[in-house]
C-alpha positions as CSV (number, residue, x, y, z in Angstrom):
1,X,0.0,0.0,0.0
2,X,1.6,3.3,-1.1
3,X,-1.0,6.0,-0.7
4,X,-3.2,7.7,1.9
5,X,-6.6,6.3,2.3
6,X,-9.4,7.2,-0.1
7,X,-13.1,7.4,0.4
8,X,-13.4,3.6,0.5
9,X,-11.5,3.4,3.8
10,X,-14.7,3.6,5.9
11,X,-14.5,1.2,8.8
12,X,-10.7,0.9,8.5
13,X,-8.0,1.8,10.9
14,X,-4.9,3.7,10.0
15,X,-1.1,3.1,10.3
16,X,1.5,5.8,10.5
17,X,5.3,5.1,10.9
18,X,7.8,6.8,13.1
19,X,10.2,7.3,10.1
20,X,9.7,9.8,7.2
21,X,10.5,7.4,4.4
22,X,10.6,3.6,4.1
23,X,8.4,0.5,4.4
24,X,6.8,-1.7,7.0
25,X,6.5,-5.4,6.2
26,X,3.6,-7.0,8.0
27,X,1.8,-10.4,8.2
28,X,-2.0,-10.3,8.2
29,X,-4.0,-12.4,10.7
30,X,-4.4,-14.9,7.8
31,X,-0.6,-15.2,7.4
32,X,-0.4,-13.2,4.2
33,X,2.5,-10.7,3.6
34,X,1.7,-7.1,3.3
35,X,3.9,-4.1,2.6
36,X,3.1,-0.5,3.6
37,X,5.3,2.1,1.9
38,X,6.1,5.8,2.3
39,X,8.1,7.4,-0.5
40,X,10.1,10.6,-0.5
41,X,7.0,12.6,-1.3
42,X,5.4,11.2,1.9
43,X,8.0,12.7,4.2
44,X,6.2,16.0,4.2
45,X,2.7,14.9,3.2
46,X,-0.2,16.1,5.1
47,X,-1.8,12.6,5.3
48,X,0.8,9.9,6.0
49,X,-1.8,7.3,7.0
50,X,-2.2,3.9,5.4
51,X,-5.7,2.3,5.8
52,X,-6.0,-1.3,7.0
53,X,-8.9,-3.5,8.1
54,X,-9.2,-3.7,11.9
55,X,-7.1,-6.6,13.1
56,X,-3.9,-7.6,14.8
57,X,-0.9,-7.5,12.5
58,X,2.6,-8.9,13.0
59,X,5.6,-6.7,12.1
60,X,8.1,-8.9,10.2
61,X,10.4,-6.2,8.8
62,X,11.1,-2.6,8.0
63,X,13.1,-0.5,5.7
64,X,14.1,3.0,6.8
65,X,15.5,5.4,4.1
66,X,17.7,8.5,4.6
67,X,18.9,10.9,1.9
68,X,22.0,12.9,2.2
69,X,22.4,16.5,1.0
70,X,24.9,15.3,-1.7
71,X,22.3,12.9,-3.2
72,X,23.2,9.6,-1.7
73,X,20.4,7.3,-0.6
74,X,21.1,5.1,2.5
75,X,18.7,2.6,3.9
76,X,18.6,-0.2,6.4
77,X,16.5,-3.3,5.8
78,X,15.6,-5.6,8.7
79,X,13.7,-8.8,8.7
80,X,12.5,-11.3,11.3
81,X,9.8,-14.0,11.7
82,X,7.9,-11.7,13.9
83,X,9.2,-8.7,15.7
84,X,6.0,-7.8,17.5
85,X,2.3,-7.5,17.1
86,X,0.2,-4.4,17.0
87,X,-3.6,-3.8,16.7
88,X,-5.3,-1.6,14.2
89,X,-8.8,-0.4,15.4
90,X,-11.5,1.0,13.2
91,X,-11.4,4.8,12.9
92,X,-8.2,5.1,14.9
93,X,-4.6,5.9,14.1
94,X,-1.8,3.5,15.2
95,X,1.7,4.9,15.2
96,X,4.3,2.1,14.6
97,X,7.5,3.1,16.3
98,X,10.7,1.6,14.9
99,X,13.9,1.6,17.0
100,X,16.4,2.7,14.4
101,X,19.4,1.6,16.4
102,X,21.9,-0.6,14.5
103,X,23.6,-3.1,16.8
104,X,27.0,-4.7,15.9
105,X,28.3,-7.8,17.7
106,X,31.8,-8.9,16.8
107,X,33.8,-11.7,18.2
108,X,36.9,-13.6,17.3
109,X,38.7,-16.7,18.6
110,X,41.4,-19.1,17.6
111,X,40.4,-22.5,16.3
112,X,42.8,-25.1,14.9
113,X,45.5,-22.5,14.4
114,X,43.2,-20.1,12.5
115,X,41.2,-17.1,13.6
116,X,37.5,-17.3,13.3
117,X,35.7,-13.9,13.2
118,X,31.9,-13.7,13.6
119,X,29.7,-10.7,13.3
120,X,26.0,-10.0,13.8
121,X,24.3,-6.9,12.7
122,X,20.8,-6.5,14.1
123,X,18.0,-4.0,14.4
124,X,14.8,-3.9,16.4
125,X,14.0,-7.1,18.4
126,X,17.2,-8.8,17.2
127,X,16.0,-8.7,13.5
128,X,18.8,-9.4,11.0
129,X,19.7,-6.0,9.4
130,X,21.6,-5.0,6.2
131,X,22.9,-1.5,5.4
132,X,22.7,-0.2,1.8
133,X,24.1,2.9,0.1
134,X,22.7,3.8,-3.3
135,X,21.1,0.4,-3.7
136,X,24.2,-1.6,-2.9
137,X,24.9,-3.5,0.4
138,X,27.9,-1.7,2.0
139,X,30.9,-3.8,2.9
140,X,31.9,-4.0,6.5
141,X,35.6,-4.5,7.1
142,X,37.3,-5.8,10.3
143,X,40.7,-5.9,11.8
144,X,41.7,-8.2,14.7
145,X,44.7,-7.2,16.7
146,X,46.5,-9.1,19.5
147,X,46.8,-7.7,23.0
148,X,50.4,-6.5,22.1
149,X,49.2,-4.6,19.0
150,X,50.1,-7.1,16.3
151,X,47.6,-7.3,13.4
152,X,46.3,-10.9,13.3
153,X,43.6,-10.7,10.6
154,X,41.7,-8.3,8.4
155,X,38.9,-8.8,5.9
156,X,35.3,-8.0,4.9
157,X,32.4,-9.6,6.6
158,X,29.7,-11.4,4.7
159,X,26.2,-10.5,5.9
160,X,22.7,-9.8,4.8
């Protein structure tokens, strides 16, 4: 759904996101996927609502977009089986707050004479998260140093 509700929204409830541009990925009570989208023109739109039938929906993902002054488009995309549920009630507006924090967990250890480095990038409720710039996943590099300052390993993490 990509537009504010029309006249046929009688009896529906309304969803508004906490971010100016992006998408919410939902699962309906019947288990069907649903995407609500807000484009760049919606960031300043008077009516940012999206109409949905009254029900309890499950948030399964989100995409939050940011545009820089020099024209680059950054976004994060997070997915999970089910981050949380929220209810949409007839005639009422439900604001869906997204925690935009990006969490990095990195650990390394020796195994069989080699260094094993693992990384997890997550968003809200531990959802797997990928970071994009201008439509391409950004590489995330790492360097692992010993306690005496020697460089033990470097590389780029595979994620997303």
